[in-house]
matplotlib code that plots the C-alpha trace (Angstrom):
import matplotlib.pyplot as plt

x = [86.2, 89.6, 89.6, 92.3, 93.2, 94.2, 97.4, 99.3, 98.3, 99.5, 102.8, 103.2, 102.5, 105.1, 107.6, 107.0, 107.4, 110.7, 111.9, 110.9, 113.1, 116.2, 118.7, 117.8, 120.2, 119.1, 115.5, 115.9, 117.4, 114.8, 111.9, 113.5, 113.7, 110.1, 108.9, 110.7, 109.2, 105.7, 106.0, 107.1, 104.1, 101.7, 103.2, 103.0, 99.4, 96.7, 94.9, 91.2, 88.8, 88.6, 84.8, 85.2, 87.0, 84.7, 82.2, 78.6, 75.7, 76.4]
y = [144.4, 143.2, 140.1, 137.5, 137.6, 141.3, 140.4, 138.9, 141.8, 144.3, 142.4, 142.5, 146.3, 146.8, 144.8, 146.7, 150.0, 148.8, 147.7, 151.0, 152.8, 151.0, 152.2, 151.1, 148.1, 146.8, 147.3, 145.2, 142.3, 142.6, 142.5, 139.5, 137.7, 138.6, 137.3, 134.0, 133.6, 134.4, 132.0, 129.2, 129.9, 129.8, 126.6, 124.9, 126.0, 123.4, 123.5, 123.5, 122.7, 125.7, 125.6, 126.2, 129.5, 130.8, 133.5, 133.4, 131.0, 127.3]
z = [122.1, 120.8, 118.7, 119.3, 115.6, 116.0, 117.9, 114.9, 112.7, 115.4, 115.6, 111.8, 111.7, 114.5, 112.6, 109.4, 111.2, 112.7, 109.2, 107.7, 110.2, 109.0, 106.3, 102.8, 102.5, 105.9, 104.9, 101.8, 103.8, 106.5, 104.0, 102.4, 105.7, 106.5, 103.1, 103.7, 107.2, 106.0, 103.1, 105.4, 107.7, 104.8, 103.4, 106.8, 107.5, 107.2, 103.8, 103.8, 101.0, 98.7, 99.1, 102.8, 102.2, 99.5, 100.7, 99.9, 100.2, 100.3]

ax = plt.figure().add_subplot(projection="3d")
ax.plot(x, y, z, "-o")
ax.set_aspect("equal")
plt.show()
């Protein structure tokens, strides 16, 4: 059974494969853009309590 969370991972892998197929100079620029995009997404994500993310017994 596919999990809904697999789709973004698949999209990221597809994008990484596309970047890897580019010439080196273009690759560097594409990785920089990807980094900036991911940082913006992380910074805009809701922040939970650190205890909520910690594994183990509560």
